[in-house]
N, C-alpha and C positions, 0 to 999 in steps of 0.2 A: 457868359456871366457865371460867377461863382456864388456859393452859398453866402459868403461874407459880403458880396456886393449888395445883396438884398438889404442889408442893415442900414444903408444910406438912403433908401427910398421911402417916401411917404406918398401913397396915392390911394385912390378910391377904387371901389368895385366897378364904378362906371368907366373910369379911365383904363382899368384892366380890360374890360369888354371892348372899349374903343380900340385899344391896342390890337386885340385879336382880330377884330373885323378889318382894320387897316392892313394887317399883315396878309390875311387871306379870307375874304368875306364868304367864299363858298365852302370853306372847310367845315367838316362836321363838328358841331359842338356837342351834340347829344344824340343818343339813339334810344327811342322809347320802343318797347316791345308790345305790339298790339296783335292779338290773334296769332302769336308766334312769329310775326314778321317785324323787322326793325323799321321804324319811321324816323327819318333823319331830320334833325333841326340844324341848319347851318348857322354859322356865327352871325351872319347878317339877319337871319330869321329870328335867332334868339334875341338880338338887340331889338328888333321890331316888336316882338312880344313884350319885352321889358318896357319899351317906351309906351306901348298901349296900356299896360297895367299901371304904369307910373301915372299916366293921365287919369285913369279911373280913380287911383288913390287920392290924387290931388282934388278931383272933382267931389269925392265924398268927404273931404275935409281932413284927411289924415295929416297930422302936423309933426313937425320935427320933434323928436324925443318920445313920440308915442310908440306903443308896442303893437305888433302885428303877429297873431298866432297862426301857424300853418299846420293844419291837420290833414296832411296829404301823404299818400304812399310815395315810393321812389319814382315819381314822374319828373319829367324835365320842368313841369309847372313849379315844383318845389324850388328849383334853382331860379326860375323866373321871379318868383315871389321874393326871394332873398335880394335879388339884384334890384328889383323895382322899389321894395321897401326902403332899401339903403339910399336909393336915388332921391327919395323925398325926406331923408333924415330920420326915418323910423328904424326901429330894431325888430328883429324876427325872433320869436321863440318857437322852435319846432316841437310839435306834439306827436309822439309816436302813435301810429295807428292801432297799437296793442294796448294803449293805456285805457284803464277802466274809468268809470265815472268819477270816482274819488280823486284819481290822479289828474284828470282834466280839471276838476274843480280847484285843486290846489294851484294849478297853473293860472286859471282865471283869476283866482284871489291874489296871487303873488305878482303877476305880471300886468294885470288889468289891461288886456289887449283892447284896442279900439275896434279892430277888425279880426275876425276869424275866418280864414280860408278853409273850406271843408270840401271833401270830395263828394260829388253827387251820388256816386255809387262806386264801390270797389270790393271785389272779391266776396260779395255777399255780406259785407260788414255794414252795419247801420251806424256809421260814424256821426252823422247828424243827430241820430237818436241819443247817442252817448253824450254828445255836446249839449243837447237840450236838457237831458236829465241833470247834468252837472250845473248848468246855468240856473235851472229852476230850484236847485238845492241851495242857492246863494241869495243873499239879500243885497245884490249889487246891480247897478244898471247894466243892461244887456249890451253886448258889443254888436256892431253890424256884422252880417254874415255874407261872405262872398262864395258863391257856389262854383266849384271848379269841376268842369265836365271831364277833364282828362284827355290824354292824347288819342287822336284818331276817332273821336266821338262824332257821330253824325246824327241827323234827325232833329226834331224839335227840341229846343232847350226847355229845361224844367221851369215851372212857374216859381220864381224866387219867393213869392209871398208865402209859400209853405215852409220856407227856411227862415222866416222872420221870427227871432226870439224876443222882439220888442225894440230892437235897434235898427231895424231895416235890413234888407237883403237885396242883392243883385247877382246876376250871372257874370262871373269874371271873364273878361275878354270879349264881351258883347258890345262894349262901348256904351251901353245903356244902364246907367246907374240910377235912373229914375230920380226920386226925391231923397234918396238915402243920404244922411249926414251922420257921420260917426259921433259917438258921445265924447264929451270932454273927460279925459281920464287923468288921474294923478300920476305924478312922477314916482315910480316905485323903486328907483335905483338908489342904493347907498354906495357911494364911491369908496374904493378900497385905497390902501397905501399905494398900490401900483397906479390906479386910475388918477390919483391926485397929481401925478407927474405928467399927465397927458395935456395936450393943447386943448383949450376950451371949445374950439370948433371941430374937434375930432369926436364925432358922436358915436354912441353905441350902435352896433350893427347886428349882433346876434347874441343869443343867450342859450345855454344848454342846461338841462337838468342834471344834477349830480346823482351818484348812485343811491344817496339816501341811507348809507350804511350806519350813519350815526344819528338818525332821526329822519324827519321829512326831508325830501330832496330839496337842495338849494338851487337857485337859478343863477348861474354864473354867466356874467355878460362881458363881451369884449368889444373894443372900439374897432371902427372900420379900418383904419390904417394898420392895426395889428392883424386883422384878418387877411388883408392883402399881402402884407409883409411876410407873414408866416406861410401863406400859400406859395409865395414865390420861393422861399427857402426850402420848403418841402419838395417842390418840383425839381429844384437843383439836385438835392441829395438823392431823390428817387430816380433821377435821370429821365424825367418825362419830357418828351419832345413831340412836335407835330407828327401826326401819323399814328401815335400810340393810342391804345384803347384801354381804358380802365373799367373793370367790372365793379359797378356800384350796387352791391347787395346790401350792405349795411345801411340802415335808414339814414338819410341825410339830415333827419331831425336830431340825431346823436352826433357827438363830437368826432368819432372815428370816421363815420360815413361822410360827415361834412368836410373834415380836413382832407380827406382823400379826394372828394370831388373838387374842392377848390384848388388843390395842388395840381390836379389834372388840367383844369382850365388855365391855371397860371402857366403850365408848361406847354400849352397849345395842344393838348390831347383831346380825346373824345370820351365822353361819359356814356357807358352802356348802363342804362337805368333798368334794373331788375326789380320790379315791385313785388314779385312773388318768387320765392326761391324753390326750385325743384332741381335736385342735384343732377339728374340725367339730362334734363332739358338745358340746364345752364352749361354743362360740359360741352354739349353739341354746339351751343351758341358761342362759347369761348373759342371753339375751333373755327367755326364759320366766319366769325367777325375778328378773328385774330387778336384776342385779348393779350395785352402785354403786361399789365399791372393789376394786382389784386391786394387789397389790405383787409384784414379781418382776424377774428379769433380762430383758434384751432378747432372750435366746434363747426365752423363753416367749412374750413378746409378738410377736416376729416370726413365730412359727408361727401365731399367731392372725391377725396382719396378712396374711401370705401366703395363708392359707386363705380369709380374708374376700375378698381381692382375686381369688382364683381362682374365686369364684362363691358362696360360702356367706355371703351378705351378711345376717347377722343384724342386727336392729335393736338397737343397744347404747346407745340414747339415754338409758337410765337411769344410765349411767356418770357419776360425779362426779370421782373422784380416782384417778390412777395414780401409784404410786411405782415408779421404774425404776432398776435397776442396769445399767450398760453393760459387758457382757462381750464382745459381738461387734461393737460399733461402729455399731449401728443404732438407738440409743435416740431420736435426733432424728427419725428417719423414723417411728417409732412414735408419738411425741408429736404430730407434725404430723397424723398420720392420725386419732387420737382427737379432736384439736381440731377439725379441719375437718369430720369426719363426725358427731361426737356432742357436741361442745362440752365435752368433758372436760378437766380441768386435770391436767397431768403435772408431777411434781417428781422431780428426781434425789434419791437418797438416800445416806446414808453410815452404816455400822455394821459390827459384827463380833461374833464370839462373845464377845469380852471386854469390849465396851462396849454390848452389845445392838444389834440391828438398829434402823434408824430413829432413830438418835441425832441425826442432822442431817437436817432437811428445810427446803425453801424455802417461803416464803409464797406463797399464790396470787397475791398482788399483784406479786410479783417479775417482772421482764421475762423472757421466754422464753429470751433469750440467756444468762441466768444460771440460771434455774430448770430447764432441761432437762439440766443437767450434774450430776454427782455432787457431793454436798456438801449445804450448807444451814446453818441456824442451829440451836443446841442447842434441843431441844424443851422444855426447862424450865430455870429459872434456876439450879438446883443444879449443872448440868453446866458445867465450866470447860474451855476449850480454849486451847492456845497453839501457835504455830508457832516451832520452834526450829532452830537449826543442829545437825544430827545428830552433828557431831563433838564439840561441848562443851555442848550443851543451852542455849546462849545464845539469848534471845528475839530473833526477827527482826522487822523492820518490816513493816507491811502491804504486800502486793504481792510479797514475796520468797518463793520456794519453800523449804519446810523440812519437818521432820517434824511431823506433827500429834500432839500429846500431850494427854491427857485426865485430868481429875481430877473426881470427883463420885460420886453415889450409883449410877450405872449401871456403874461400873468393876468388873471382875472381883474378887470377894471371896476366892476360893480357887481353887487348882488341885488336881485329884484325881490322886493317884498320881505327882506330879512335883514333888518338894520344891524342885528348883532353879529351876523356872519363875518362881516369885514374885520371886526376887531379880533375875533377868535382865529381867523385864518392866517394872521401875519405875526411875525416876531416884532419886537420893539424896534429893531433896526431895518424893518421893511422887507424881510424875506417871507415868501409864501410857504407855509408848512404843508407839504404834500401828504403826510401820513403814510408814506411809503418807505420801506426799508431798502437801502441800496448800499453799494460799495463803489468807491472810486478806484478805477483800474490803474491810475497813475499816468496814463497817456491821453488824458482828456476825455476818457469814457467813463460810463457809470453802468454797473450791472444791477438791474432790479432784482430784489430778493423776494419780497412779498409785502402785503399790507402790514403795517406794524401790529395790528390787532390779530393777525394770523400766525405770527412767528411763535414757535414753541421753545420754552426753556426747559430742556431735558437734562436733569442731573447737573444744573448750573450752566449749561452751554446753550447759547441761542442756536436753534436749528430751523432752517427753512423747511417746511413740510414738503416742498417740491423736490428736495433731495431724495427723500424716501419714496415719493411718488414716481420719480424717474427710475429708480431702481426696480420698483414693482412693475412698472410698464415694460421693462425689458424682458419680463417673463412671458413666454408664449401663451400662457393661459389667461393673461390679463388684457382685457379690452379697454376699460377705464378704471381709474383709481383716484381716490382722494383721501388725504390724511388730515385728521383734526386732532386737537389736543383736549383732554378732559382731566379733571382732578381725580387722581387715583388714590391708591392706598397710602396713607401717611401724609396726604395733602400734596404730594408731588404730581407734577404734570406728566401724563402719559400720552404717547402717540397711539392713535387708533386709526387703522386703515380700513377703508371700504373699497371693495373691488367688484366691478362688473366683469364677469368672465367672458372669454371668447366662447364660441359654440364648440360643442363636443369636447369639453375638457373636464377632467375629474380632479384637478389640482384643488387642494383645500387650504385652510388656514395655516396648518402646521408646515406644509411645503413652502408656502409663500413667505412665512416668517424665516424659515431656514434659508430661503433665497436671499432675503435681505441680510441675514447674518453673514453671508459669504463675503460681502464687500462693504458693509456699514459697521460703524462702531456699535458696540453692544447697546449703548444707551439710545441709539437711533432706530433699533429694531422695534417695530410696532408691538405694543403690549397685546393687542388683539387685531385680528383681521376678520372682517365681516364680509361674506360674499352675498351680494344683493342683486336683484334683477335688473334694476335701473337706478340711476342717480336722480335725486330730487333736483330740479333745475328751475331757474327763473330766467325769463327773457327780458332783456333790457335793450336800450338803444344801441348797444355795441355788440350784441350777440348773447348767446345762452351761457349762463354761469351756474356752476353747481352750488346749491344752497348749503354752505358750510354750517350755518346755524342749525338747520334741521338735522344734519349729520351728527353734530355735537350732542343734540338732544337724544338721538338714537344711541350714540355711543355711551352716554351717561346712564341710560335705562338698561342697556344690554351688558352690564358688567358681570352677569352670572355666567354666561358662556358665549362663545363665538357663534354667530348666526351664519347659516348657509341655506339660501332659499331652495337649493336643489334637493335638500334632504328634508325639507319641511313637510 
């Protein structure tokens, strides 16, 4: 099967699972890690768990079109809940275990779930306590609560009564739902221009929270046929096949973790569910379980890279493909490492909650100078992409920077609890506005530049801050770097760099600016370089990102002189 063949299929998650079981019922579908040891769930066992949970959801009255919230870590249970909810016509909203009370309350308000699946206990986190605080802060009927014990749990089940928020509670997988009946909930979905073209019986299956960079996070929902179609396409381009093992570190509640997991299942591979990330332990497990595929941000990969170089030299020769998003400016360093040490192929990626992750991927045959950057080609023929002038949506020629816009089966079908979002997100002729700056390469590919709000206009030229960051990162004294723009003297934008140095270096701002001047145009050389101890970061569903907003505030305050924490 080719990537283009997936465009002619329309099937369900249930049919995908049936297909896998028929092909090889005993093959491993998922590996959960309990006390350091993998617990295998075969394909037939996965289907049995799904069927059991489906029966419970029907018994408590979950209806077609309702929402099910899943507040679980990266356990195979999270996959079971997605498959079972879809089987009764409900859609899932994943809730990251790091979300605070306010963020959970926003999801409860926007999605109005009939059921919330919550972990009984996980890593010392009081997830139910957070859920309870969020619910008690709202004047809304309480959802039913399903208590999930997690893989490998033994002993007496908890009393579900202590998890009752007012809508009833039961222990998932027990087959005993008692008298629980879920509340009647409103339909919170506003259909988008993309969703209007879908068949009426093609129900929503999943929703993801967006980054919230322009306000409160939106909940972007996709139909079931789109989920399966995209998973199949990703599996083809990533070359996932039976026997492969994908490291699932990114939360499956987020779009990158979710798309990676579904692509693995679609290709017949095995999910290695890592609920807690410890770089040294993960490296050892990647060796012992022969991990073949990993997708994540360079924050994840650099922790593996740095731990490996510090002495934990696991044999990762089983690696085949890495998909990497550049959040910290170290993706090329990681790509060179896995190529030189293990012969693995790295591709940059592009995607979002609204168009699925892994929407664009490069081919293995593409040159590294292209393939190691964000972007790629659409993973299937039904996805259309254009680059336009963001001011008037006129299409730009190849090679010119503009907004990347998308049309196709992968585009968000509905927003939950946000009626205005659908109108704002699309052009008059039905293209989704990504808000990302990109360039068409002329051969069907698109190179991601940056978020349109991050691009710098320096002396009249549009400059991607990553160009300056990559130059700084080539200096031996630089461990991490981030470049932001501020309004400088005369009202012009100035580039300001922040650098976390490597250990035992004395290089300062003047040396680093001179380093930039050796290969960059004069207007791209940072007006200031601040050497700081660590970057301010935020952790989201797809990994850690540097808080550029906070750096801009620092840069605007620190216009009197360049800071260097080592001389403070």
